[in-house]
C-alpha angles and dihedrals in degrees: 000000000000114000120204123195117205120188133222107248104108093029087058095049106033129068089180127358146129097258097050090045089052091056094041089056090054091050093049090051094049090052088065097050125088094205097051135058133175142210121206119204095218126116095172135004139158090209111139096219097057099034092119096054112107093220090069092057102053097106099359108154095036091070108076096147113073091203090057091048090051092052093046092050090049091052089050091052090051089051092051091047091052091052088059093206097142138077104214131023118212111179118202094225142003110276102130093211090123099056097100094046101043116107100158135066117296124220119187131184119219107206097182143334096225095129090054095046097042107027092155090073096058139071111268092223094054108119096203097105091047093049092044091053091051090052092048091052093047099042123107091202131016123202113207114193095214141013087250090058091048091053090050091049091054092044098051102031138050095236134148107250090215089069093059124089122181112223116172123216114255142207126220098249093185096055117101115251104248126192136183116201118248117212126229097023115154118251091241122023148150118231133226118183131200138346117016101195131117114312092027085084093221096150094054087053091050091054091048090049090052090060093044092049090055089059097035107030091171091064113091132187124239121196122195131187124353094110130272116331109263127224095255092051092049092048092051091049089049091049089055090050092241102119093111093042098057130067128185119209130187104207143177122238094268091045089050089054088054092049092050093046094054099043123106087222142341114235120205108180101168119147089221141357136175094228115332107232092188086069090066091043090054092047090053092051094048091243118152115225147204115211134187110254098255129145094245096049090050089051094052105034100029109174094346093092140039118242137215136193102268093220098045120088090185093054091049091049089052093051092045090051089050096051093044094049100041114068092175090057091051091050091049091051091049092053093046090048093053089050094048091048089068088070091066109058113166091224091062092050092049094045093051091051093049089049089057090054090051091053090059099048 
C-alpha cells in the first residue's frame, strides 16, 4: 500500500481553480485503487472540488474567518507530517513550512514559471519565486505540466533534469458534457475566461475588442471568473465606451461549459502560461479559439487554434475579424480541437503521476 499525503494550501485558498481541481482529481483516482491511499491535510475548506470529503466538515460552521481556517489546516498538516504515516508527500503549493518535519520523499508540481519569465508584472516583495526555488531544490521528483514548463525550469533553476517528469493535464473524455443554462447572455459574443491582471494581457484584448465592436456592434464580450470587476477595470471599460457591450458572469463548472459552448470564440491573450487548461475546456465545449502566439499554447493546441502576436492590437483585431466572419474556419477549428483533445485523457495524466509515486517508494 502506497500512502500519499497532500497538504492544504490550495484547498485553503481556492474556491474553484485549476490547481485545486488537479489535486482533487488525483484524490478521486486514489480512492478507487486498492494499492494506494491518501491523507489530506484539511480540517475545513470551502473548496468546491472536495466539498464531499468528511474531513472538510469536522468543525464547518465554527470557522467564519478564512485566515483562521488556513492556520488550522496548516497546523493539521504539520501534525500529519510529524506522525510520519505516509510514503510520499505532495504539497499543493510552495510554502516551505514542512521542510523541518519532512522525512519522506517530496514530489512537487510546477504549474508555470510565469513569475520567473515576466517578473516585471509581479510585486517585488512576493515570496513565491523564493519559495518555489526552495521546493525545486528540495524535491525528489518534479512534475512539469508541459515541455515548455520543463524548459523554463531548466533555464531558471540549477536543477537535475533527471528529477523532472512532464505530465500533461488531462480531461475526462468519458464523462458526459453537462451544461447549465446561464441567463442574460448576448446572442453573439466573444469569451474571456479567468484572471484579468498583468500578464493576462486583458487590456490589449479590450482595445482590440473596441475596434471589433465598431465594425460588428452586435458582437458583445462576456467575461467569466477572475473575481468581481474592480473600479479601475470598470473605469477603463467606460472610457472605451464599452460598458453596455461587456458582461461579467461568475459561473459554476456546468455553467462555464454552457458559456463556452455558446460563444463565437474563446480568446486567450496571455503573454505566458504553463499549460492553459482553458484550451482543453474550450475543446470539450466545441468552442473555436484565438490564442496568443506563445510557445506553450502552440505546444498544447497545435493547429486547433489561430494565433496572434501577443503585443499587437492590430494583429488580434485581424484574427478576431477573421474568426467572426468565417463560419467554415470556426467549424474547422472545432473539429481539429475535438481531435486534439483525444491526446489529453485524464486517465493518462493520473497514471503517469501515480507511476512517479511508485518510483519513489
